[in-house]
N, C-alpha and C positions, 0 to 999 in steps of 0.2 A: 244810342239815341234816347231822347226823353220818352216817357211812357204816359199814356192816358190811363190813369189809375184804375178807373172802373169800366166794366163792360158797358157799352152803349146800349140804349134801349132797343135799338134795332137788332143787336146780336142776341139780346135776351128773347126778343120775339122770334128770332130764328131758332133758338134752342127749343122753344115751345113748339114751333112748327115742325121741327125735326124729331120730336119725341116719338119713340116707337115702343110697342109692347115688348116686354122682356122675352128673350128667346128661351127655349126650353133648356138649352145648355150652351155655354160659351165654348168656343174652341180653345185649345191650348195656345195662348198667345206667346209663349216663350218665357225666358228668364229675364227678370228686370235687371237694370244696370246695378252691379254690386258696388260696394265701397272699396276702392283700390288701395286704401290706407296710405294716401299721399298727404303729407302734412299741408294743412291749409286748403286742401281741395274739398269742395262741397258740391254736391249735386242733389237736387237742383239748387244752383246758386241764386241768391236774391238778385233780382234785376238791378236794384240800386247799387249793389256791390260790383256787378259787371259794368254798369254804365260809369261808375266812378273810375274803374280801371281804364276804360276807354277814354274818358274825358281827361284823365290825368296822364295818359300815355304810359300806364303802368304795364309794360310789356311782360314783366315777370309774372304778374297775376294772370294775364291773358294766356301766356304760353302754358302756365301751370294748368289752367282750366282745359285747354285743348289736349294736352298730354294726359290729363286725368280721364277725359272721355275715352281716349284711345286705349288706355290701360284697362278701363272697365269693359269696353267693347270686346277686347281680345282676351280677356281673362277666361280660363277654362271653367267649365261647369261639370256637373256629374251627369249631364244629359248626353244622349246619343242623337245626333241629327244627321240625316242623309247618310246613315251608316258610319258616321264619324264619332267614335267614343270620346267622351270628355270634350265635347264640342265647345268652341268659344261662345261667349254670350250672344254675339250678333248672329251666329249661325242658327240659333234656336228661334229667331224671330220670324213672324209671318211675312211673306213677300207680297208685293203688289198683286201678283197673279193669284195668290191665296185669297186675298181680300176681294178681288174681282169675282172669283169663284163663289165666295160666300155671298156677295151681293146679288149675284145672278140667281142663286138658289133662293135667297130670301124674297126676291121680287117675282118669282115664278107664280103664275096664276093658275097652274094646273092643280087638280085635286090632290096630287101627291107632293105638293110643295113642302109640307111639314117634314115628310119622310126624306125628300130630296135635300132639304136644308140640314137635317141631322147628319145625313150621309156626307154632305160637303163639309160640314164643320169637322167631322172626324178626319176626312181626307186632308183638310187644310193643315192639320197639325200631326197627322199620323205618319206611319212608316212609308206610305206610298207617295209622299210629297215629291215635287220636282223643284229644284232651285230656280228654274225659270230663266236660265241664261239666254241672252240674246246679244247679237252684235249691237254696238252702240246705237241706241234707238232715238236719241233726242234730235238727230238730224233728219229723220224721216219726214217730219212735219214740213221740212223745207224742200222736200224732193231730192235729198242728198243721200246716197247709199254709202254709209260709213264703212261698209265691209268691202266695197268695190276696190279694185286695184288702183293705186295712185302713183303718180310719177315718182321714181326713186331719185334720191339726191345724186348729183353728178359725181360726188366724192365716194359713193358706195362701191366698194371693191366687189368683184364677182366671186371671190373665193368662198364666201359664206353668204347664204341667203337667210337672214334672220326672220323669225316669225313676227309679223306685225299686226296680227289680229288679236283683239281683246273682246271679252264678253262681259255684259253687265247684268245686274239685277237690282231691285229696289226692295228694301224691307223697313219695318217699323217696330219700334219697341212696343211692349205690351200695352202701354197706356195709349199710344198713338193708334195702334191697330184697333184696339177696342173702340176708340173714339170714332174712327172712320167707319167701322162696322155698325156700331150702335146708331150713328147719325146718318147712315146711308149716304155717305159722301162720295161714293163711287157710282151713284145712281143719277142719271140725267134728270129724272123728274124731281129729285130733291133740290138740285141746284136751280132748275127751272122755276120751281115754286118760290125759292128765295128771290129770284129776279122779279117774278110777277108780284111778289109782296113788297118790292122796293128795297130789298136788303142789298147792301153793297158788298157784303162779305159773308163767308161761311162762318159758323160759330168758331170761337177761338179755342185752339187746342190747349190741353192742360200743360202746365209748365214742365212736366216731366216728359213730354213728348219728344221723341227722337226719330229722325228719318235718316236712312243711310243708302248709299249707292255703292256697293262693292263692285270692283272690276277685276276680272280674272284673265289669265292666259291658260290655255289648255296645252299641256305638254303631251304630244302624241308620240308613242313609241315608234310609230312608223316613220317619223321625221327626224329621229335622233341622228346626230353625226357619229358614225362609228358605233351605232347602237348604244351610245352612252351620253352624248352631250347635246343639250338643247340650246339653240342660239336665239337671242332676241336683242333688239336695240336697247341702248341705255340712254336715258334722258340726259342731254348735255347741258341743260339750263336754258333760261329764257333767251331767245335769240333777239337780235336787232330786227325790227320789223321792216321787211323789204317789200318791194312791189310784188315779188313772187309770193310772199306769205300773205299779203292782202288778197291776192287772187286765189291761192291754193291752200292757205293755212300752213301749219307746220306739223303734219301727221308723222306717225312713227316711221313711215317709209322715207322720210327726209332726215331722220336723226342719224348723225354719223356715229359710228362705233357700235360694237357688240359686246355683250357679256354672255357667258356660257354657264349652264347649270348641269352639273354632274349628277344624273339621276341615280347613280349607284352609291352616292354619298348621302346618307340620311341626315348627317350632321351639318354643323356650320363650318364655314371656311374662315380663313383670316384674310381673304382677298379684299381689295378695295379698288382694283384696277379695271380698265376698259381696254378692249382691243380696238384702238382708234380707227383702224381701216377695215375692220371685219375681215382680216386676212387669215385668221385661224386661231384656234383655241390655244391659250397659254395659261400657265398656273396662276398668274397674277389676275387674270380676267375670268377665272372659273370659280363658281360658287356651289355650295351644297344645297340640298333641299331644305336643310335646317336654317338657311339664311332667309327663308320665306315662310310665311304662313301658307301652308300647303295641305292639300287633301288628296290622298290616293284614290284612284278609281278602281273599284273592285267589282266582282260579278254581282255583289249584292246591292251596290248603289249606282251602277252604271246608268240606269234609267233616270235617276234623279239628277245626274250631272250632264245628261245630254243637252246640247245647246241648239238653238234654232239654226237649222242649216248645217249642223255639225254633230256627228255622232261620235261620242267618246267610246273608248274601249277599256276593258280591264287592263291595268298596267299603265294607263295614262295618269297624269297628275293635273290638278288645278293649282295654280300659283296665284295668290292674292297680290295684285299689283298696285291697287289703289282703292281709296274709299272716300267719298264725300260724306260728311257727317254734319247734321244740323239739329239743334235743340231749341225748344220753345221757351227757354229760360228768360229770353228777352222778347219784347213785342215784335221785334224784327228778326228774331232767332239768332243763335250763335252760328258762326260759320268757320269750320275747320276742315281741311282736306289732307289726306295722307297719300304718299306714293313711295314705292320701293326705290331705293337708291343704293349704288354700290358702296359708297362711303358715307354712312349715315351721320358721322360726326363732322363731315365737311360737305354738306349737301349743296346742290346747285339751286339757283333761283327756280321757282318762287319761294323756296325755303331759305334758310340762312344758318350760319354757324351759331348765332345767338339763340335761335329756336332749338337747334340740336343740343346746345349746351344746357338747355332747360329741361331735357329729358329727366324724369325722376328716377330714382334708384329702383322704384317699384316696377318700372317698365323693363321687362326682361326680353331676351331673344325668343323668337324671331321678330316680335312686335317692335323691338328697338332698332330694327334694320330699315325702318321707314322714316321718311322725312315728313314734315308738316308745313303747310301753308295756312295762315290763319288771319282773319280780320273780322272784327265785330262792328264795322262802320263802312259806309260807302266811300266817303272822302274824309280828308283831314283838313281842318278840324271837323269833329263830329257835328251832325245837324239834327234838328228836332224831327219828329215824325212828320209833321206838316209845317209848312212855312219856312223851310230852309232854302239854301241857295247852293250854287255850284262854284262858289269862291273858295279855293283851297287847292289841295293836291289829291290826285287819285290814290286809292288804296287798292292795289292789285292782288287778288287772291284767286287762284285757279288750280286745277289739277292737270298735269301734263297728259295723263292717260284719258282725260275726258274732254278737255277744251282746246288743247293745242292744235288740233286739226281743224278748228273752226276758222273759216275765211270770212271776209267782210260780208259775203252774201247771207250769212246766218243771222246777222243782227239788223233788226228792223227799227230799233229805237236807239238813237244816238244823240248825245248832248255834250257840249264842251265843258271842261272843268278849267277854270281860269285861276292861275296863281296870282293872288292879290299883290304880291311883292314885285312881280315882274310884269304883270299884265299879259303874260303868255298863256294862250289857251291850248289845252291838250284834249284831243278826242280819241278815245279808244276805238279801234276798228276791228280787231281780230281776237281770237280766243286767248292768246297769251297777254291780252290787255284787259281781262275781265275781272269782275268782282262778284262773288257768289251772292251777296246780299242784294246788290243792284238787280241782277238778272232775276233772282227768285222773287223779288218784290213785285215783278210784273206778272206773276202767275195768276191767271184769271181765265174764266170761261166767257166768251163773247156771245151775247144774245142780241146785241143792237145791230144797227145798220152800218156802223163805222168799222174801221179796220181792226179794232181790238188792240191787244198788246202783242208782245213778242219778246224774243231774246234781246238782251242789252249788254253793253260792255261795262264801263265803270263811270258812274256819275251819281249824283243825288237825285232821288225822286220821292215825293211825298205820297202818302196813302190817299190823299184827296186830289191827286193830279187829274186833269181833264182827260187824260188818256184812258182812264178807267170807266168813262161813260159807256153805258150799255153792257157792262160786264159784271160778273160776280167774282170778287177776289177770293183766292183759295188759300189764304194764310201762308203765302210764300212757298207752297208745295206745287211744283209743276206736275208731279205725278197725279194729283187729283185733277188738275186742269186737263192733262193729256187723256186720262181715262174718260172723263166726261165729254171732252171735245170729240173723241173718237166715236162715242155713242151718238153725238149730234150728227156727225158725218154719215154714220151707218143709217141713222133714221132718215136723213135726207135722201140717201140713195134708195132706200126702200120705197119712199114716197114717189 
């Protein structure tokens, strides 16, 4: 989308308003994104180059950029994080909870605030950190418990019961984390002051800012088949949306088929198959730990990997199943999302063979065992930041492990996209019909008397849309809106 070249006066005023005294010492924000040595890949890419690729439908350039980010995120470092030696870049970054802890210490009004702040800064980046794993939390705001049992598909065989639970966390690259911390963007009074001052948005993040949402499965030794095999569903691809999916979504409990992980095999397999009926482990449907980005749970890091409502034990493993990734290289951020798949060179929708074929040689296993869904626009043709319309075709970009379970109840904002050639209007209803950019464009904190914003599927929406009246937009990051909104709720309850 087109870009307003200069910061508006209101955002400059917001920056002045949010300026804070320098802290005694910064936390360790982690390792910046490295150069993955992929030909023609640049980070941060000039916005003009990215928009040219979008407007010219240069998918080669777009796919290269998405894979370049993935290669950088998963590159090994010389750091130890959560007891994992040579941890990948992304694992060294501060989590949302780390930054919440920092903001809580910084806003403490007690005489020991300075000491508390120093202690929390050390804990945020020190050996005592927790990964902060939680069951999928984005549904909680709608009163939906994503970890509650859901109806299983009628085709599910009883021979094997796969693990359908996943856990998430949110983290930020060093420049994004520092920006949130320095500008106190996780503090309700900061956002409230912006609203009172008539500011429509928080300050704009630096172009190097990256936010991620990793999703994990926990392989418990106590639940292994024959003490050796871990069973989980395999994403079958985007389904035809039925009345049942509109009502119930398409959660993992409804995915047909299983794959198995042999926890005694630390290496990679040559498998690409699925046990279509979950009838039992076969060689073709069995994978090694080396087919996944995985982390062993040991006696030294067990506390760091404990999840909300789930205690891990030494001998368990964390498998990285998916990751949302967004970067502020464009005014509306870039959007790419990754998910594990049995056959990475022939991935199911919302990925494609063309996206898989664009994997660079620099991307090695196990990162190469993941598929990518990517989209740097809401609809096609691309629309301007403001003043666009919904004449075109939807661009669907979502992650099976994050959005497929969303039913129509989740989405409070819906608009049709009309094909100008046929006059046929299409309206997305559920998670498998969503677009990351559309949904995140609605990230905002509501201070007005109206209904505010909410989750959305796939359509164009401008930054000056009337729906934002009475809100402060949080620069496409729902994590900021959610943290601050929860403080609003807590404050209201206390009153």
